[in-house]
C-alpha positions as CSV (number, residue, x, y, z in Angstrom):
1,M,167.0,0.9,-23.4
2,A,170.0,-0.9,-22.5
3,A,169.7,0.0,-18.6
4,N,165.9,-1.0,-18.8
5,A,166.8,-4.5,-20.3
6,A,169.4,-5.3,-17.8
7,Y,167.3,-3.9,-15.0
8,R,164.5,-6.5,-15.9
9,H,167.0,-9.2,-16.3
10,V,168.0,-8.6,-12.6
11,R,164.7,-8.4,-11.6
12,F,163.7,-11.8,-13.4
13,N,166.5,-13.3,-12.3
14,T,166.0,-12.6,-8.7
15,I,162.2,-13.9,-8.5
16,G,163.6,-17.0,-10.9
17,V,166.3,-17.9,-8.5
18,L,163.8,-17.5,-5.5
19,G,161.5,-19.9,-7.4
20,C,164.2,-22.3,-7.9
21,L,165.0,-22.3,-4.3
22,I,161.0,-22.6,-3.2
23,A,160.9,-25.9,-5.5
24,A,164.2,-27.3,-4.2
25,A,162.9,-26.7,-0.6
26,W,159.6,-28.7,-1.7
27,A,161.4,-31.7,-3.2
28,V,163.8,-32.1,-0.1
29,C,160.6,-32.1,2.0
30,A,159.0,-34.4,0.1
31,W,162.0,-36.7,-0.4
32,S,162.1,-36.5,3.6
33,E,158.5,-37.7,4.1
34,L,158.2,-40.5,1.1
35,S,161.8,-42.0,2.0
36,G,160.4,-42.0,6.0
37,N,163.1,-39.7,7.2
38,A,160.5,-36.9,8.2
39,A,159.4,-39.4,10.9
40,L,162.9,-39.2,12.5
41,L,162.7,-35.5,12.8
42,H,159.2,-35.1,14.3
43,H,159.5,-33.6,17.7
44,H,158.0,-36.6,19.5
45,A,160.6,-38.7,18.1
46,L,163.3,-36.3,19.0
47,Y,162.2,-36.0,22.4
48,A,161.9,-39.9,22.7
49,S,165.2,-40.5,21.5
50,G,166.7,-39.1,24.6
51,R,169.4,-36.7,22.7
52,P,170.9,-33.9,24.2
53,Y,168.4,-30.8,23.8
54,W,170.9,-28.7,22.0
55,F,171.6,-31.7,19.3
56,A,167.5,-32.1,18.8
57,A,167.4,-28.5,18.3
58,L,169.8,-28.1,15.7
59,V,168.1,-30.9,13.8
60,V,164.8,-29.3,14.2
61,L,166.2,-25.9,13.0
62,A,167.9,-27.4,9.9
63,A,164.7,-29.1,8.9
64,W,162.9,-25.7,9.7
65,Q,165.0,-23.8,7.1
66,F,163.6,-25.9,4.3
67,M,160.0,-25.5,5.6
68,T,160.1,-21.7,5.6
69,A,161.7,-21.9,2.2
70,A,158.8,-23.8,1.0
71,M,155.9,-22.5,3.0
72,M,157.0,-18.9,3.8
73,L,158.8,-17.2,0.8
74,P,156.2,-17.9,-1.8
75,S,153.8,-15.3,0.1
76,S,156.7,-13.1,0.4
77,L,157.5,-13.1,-3.4
78,G,155.3,-9.9,-4.0
79,F,157.5,-7.9,-1.6
80,I,160.5,-9.0,-3.0
81,R,159.6,-8.0,-6.5
82,Y,158.8,-4.5,-5.1
83,Y,162.2,-4.7,-3.6
84,A,164.0,-5.9,-6.5
85,A,161.8,-3.1,-8.5
86,T,163.4,-0.6,-6.1
87,A,166.9,-1.5,-5.4
88,G,167.7,-3.8,-8.2
89,R,169.7,-1.3,-10.3
90,A,172.1,-0.8,-7.4
91,P,175.5,-2.8,-7.8
92,D,175.4,-4.3,-4.2
93,F,171.6,-5.7,-4.8
94,P,172.6,-9.1,-4.5
95,L,174.2,-8.7,-1.1
96,A,171.4,-6.7,-0.2
97,L,169.3,-9.6,-1.1
98,F,171.1,-12.0,0.5
99,L,171.2,-9.9,3.8
100,F,167.1,-9.5,3.6
101,L,166.9,-13.4,3.3
102,G,169.4,-13.8,6.1
103,G,167.2,-11.4,8.3
104,Y,164.0,-13.2,6.8
105,F,165.0,-16.8,7.9
106,A,166.6,-15.7,11.3
107,V,163.4,-14.5,12.6
108,W,161.5,-17.6,11.5
109,T,164.5,-19.8,13.0
110,A,164.0,-17.7,16.2
111,F,160.1,-18.6,16.1
112,A,161.2,-22.4,15.4
113,L,163.6,-22.6,18.3
114,A,161.1,-20.9,20.6
115,A,158.3,-23.6,19.6
116,F,160.5,-26.4,19.8
117,T,161.8,-25.2,23.4
118,G,157.9,-24.8,24.4
119,D,157.4,-28.6,23.2
120,M,160.1,-30.0,24.9
121,Q,158.6,-28.2,28.1
122,L,155.1,-29.8,27.2
123,H,156.4,-32.9,26.7
124,R,158.1,-32.7,30.1
125,L,154.8,-31.9,31.8
126,V,152.9,-34.4,30.3
127,D,155.8,-37.0,31.9
128,T,154.9,-35.4,35.1
129,W,151.3,-34.4,35.4
130,P,149.2,-37.3,35.1
131,W,146.2,-35.5,34.4
132,L,147.4,-34.1,31.5
133,A,148.9,-37.6,30.3
134,A,145.4,-39.2,30.5
135,H,143.9,-35.7,28.5
136,A,146.7,-34.9,25.9
137,V,143.9,-34.7,23.4
138,L,143.9,-31.1,24.8
139,I,147.1,-30.5,23.4
140,P,146.3,-30.9,19.6
141,A,142.7,-29.4,20.0
142,G,144.0,-26.4,21.9
143,T,146.5,-25.9,19.1
144,L,144.0,-25.9,16.6
145,G,141.5,-23.9,18.5
146,L,144.2,-21.5,19.4
147,A,144.8,-20.9,15.2
148,A,141.1,-20.5,14.9
149,V,140.8,-17.5,17.2
150,Y,143.5,-16.1,16.2
151,Q,142.4,-15.8,12.6
152,F,139.7,-13.1,14.2
153,T,142.0,-11.0,15.8
154,P,142.9,-7.3,15.1
155,L,146.9,-8.1,15.2
156,K,146.2,-10.6,13.0
157,D,144.5,-8.3,10.5
158,A,147.1,-5.6,10.8
159,C,149.9,-7.7,10.1
160,L,148.1,-9.2,6.8
161,K,147.5,-5.6,5.9
162,A,151.1,-4.6,6.1
163,C,151.8,-8.0,4.1
164,R,149.4,-6.9,1.6
165,H,150.5,-3.9,0.9
166,P,154.6,-4.1,0.4
167,G,154.9,-0.9,-1.7
168,I,153.6,1.0,1.2
169,Y,155.9,-0.6,3.7
170,L,159.2,0.0,1.2
171,M,158.2,3.5,1.0
172,R,158.2,3.9,4.9
173,H,161.4,1.7,5.3
174,Y,163.5,1.6,2.2
175,R,167.1,2.9,2.5
176,R,169.9,2.8,0.5
177,G,172.7,0.1,1.0
178,A,173.3,-3.5,1.2
179,F,172.7,-3.7,5.0
180,N,169.2,-2.1,5.0
181,G,168.4,-5.5,3.2
182,L,168.9,-7.2,6.4
183,R,166.6,-4.5,8.2
184,L,163.9,-5.2,5.6
185,G,164.1,-8.7,5.9
186,F,164.0,-8.5,9.6
187,G,161.2,-6.4,9.4
188,H,159.0,-8.1,6.8
189,A,159.5,-11.3,8.7
190,L,158.4,-10.0,12.0
191,Y,155.0,-9.2,10.2
192,C,154.8,-12.3,8.6
193,V,155.2,-14.4,12.0
194,G,152.6,-11.8,12.9
195,C,150.4,-13.1,10.1
196,C,151.1,-16.9,10.3
197,W,152.8,-17.8,14.0
198,A,149.2,-19.7,14.9
199,L,149.3,-21.5,11.7
200,M,152.8,-22.1,11.6
201,L,152.3,-23.8,15.4
202,V,149.6,-26.4,13.7
203,M,152.4,-26.9,11.3
204,F,154.9,-27.8,14.1
205,A,152.4,-30.1,16.0
206,A,152.0,-31.9,12.8
207,G,155.9,-32.3,12.1
208,V,158.5,-31.3,10.0
209,A,157.8,-32.3,6.0
210,H,154.0,-33.3,6.6
211,L,153.4,-32.8,3.1
212,A,149.4,-32.7,3.8
213,W,149.7,-30.1,6.2
214,M,152.6,-28.3,4.5
215,G,150.5,-28.0,1.3
216,V,147.2,-26.8,3.1
217,L,148.9,-24.0,5.2
218,A,151.0,-22.9,3.0
219,A,148.4,-22.4,0.0
220,L,146.0,-20.5,3.0
221,M,149.1,-18.4,3.9
222,F,149.7,-17.5,0.4
223,V,146.0,-16.7,-0.4
224,E,145.8,-14.6,3.0
225,K,148.9,-12.4,2.1
226,A,149.3,-12.6,-1.5
227,T,146.0,-12.4,-3.1
228,P,142.8,-10.3,-3.1
229,L,140.8,-13.3,-1.8
230,G,142.9,-12.4,1.5
231,N,140.6,-10.4,3.0
232,R,137.7,-13.1,2.8
233,I,139.4,-16.1,3.7
234,A,140.8,-15.3,6.9
235,A,137.3,-15.9,8.9
236,P,136.1,-18.9,6.7
237,A,139.6,-20.1,7.8
238,G,139.1,-19.6,11.6
239,V,135.8,-21.5,11.3
240,V,137.1,-24.4,9.9
241,F,139.9,-24.6,12.4
242,G,137.2,-24.5,14.9
243,V,135.6,-27.1,13.5
244,L,138.7,-29.1,13.4
245,A,139.7,-28.4,17.1
246,V,136.1,-29.8,18.1
247,I,136.9,-32.9,16.0
248,A,140.3,-33.3,17.7
249,L,139.0,-33.2,20.8
250,L,135.8,-35.5,20.4
251,A,137.5,-38.2,18.0
252,P,141.1,-38.4,18.6
253,G,143.4,-39.5,16.1
254,A,140.7,-38.4,13.4
255,I,142.9,-35.6,12.0
256,G,145.9,-37.0,10.5
257,G,149.2,-35.9,11.6
258,L,147.9,-34.4,15.0
């Protein structure tokens, strides 16, 4: 009886601590936008600032940690809850959870670095290609269109299925030991990226800590990955992004943040 009570306490604290982390990340993002500091972190501003690439990349990656905690962790709480239920009794579980989060955040950090590097190259291309500079509206419209198309792909569906059934994934990949947490976090994050990379490209285009886009996209990803409605919302969301892509193309500036 005492062991079961201690186990429930560990599991409760795991989700409680992560819930506090998520709330704190949202608070920082809200402060950043409301104070006007978020504009300084936008990739356009960093490119125009003329600062070295490495410095701008560090700024973006630091800000991205808060966005990952705010937007991605909520949809992964189900997986972490199963992980805590499986490994929570182990004395090294706190270290395993820390390594799990380290692997998870490392994958999303790599994605952010790739997105930022690609964006810097895109800026340079616009600067050197007058035609693209005159038709820059194609960039936000293309980003939204890519998100729309990806909603209907088999890869998106396969990754969503893996995220919706964390128990099956854990049965296949769980091993004892703290360092298995790192491997699980890395593997789970790869599926998360597979689900959400196109949506997070839209978030990247909108800019760090753009609260409206953060709220919409975080809610969509949570419903897709963590609720029974996930099977039915992917296609309608794809249609919505397709409509937004057309609006962005025909009415530049009509969509806030893009």
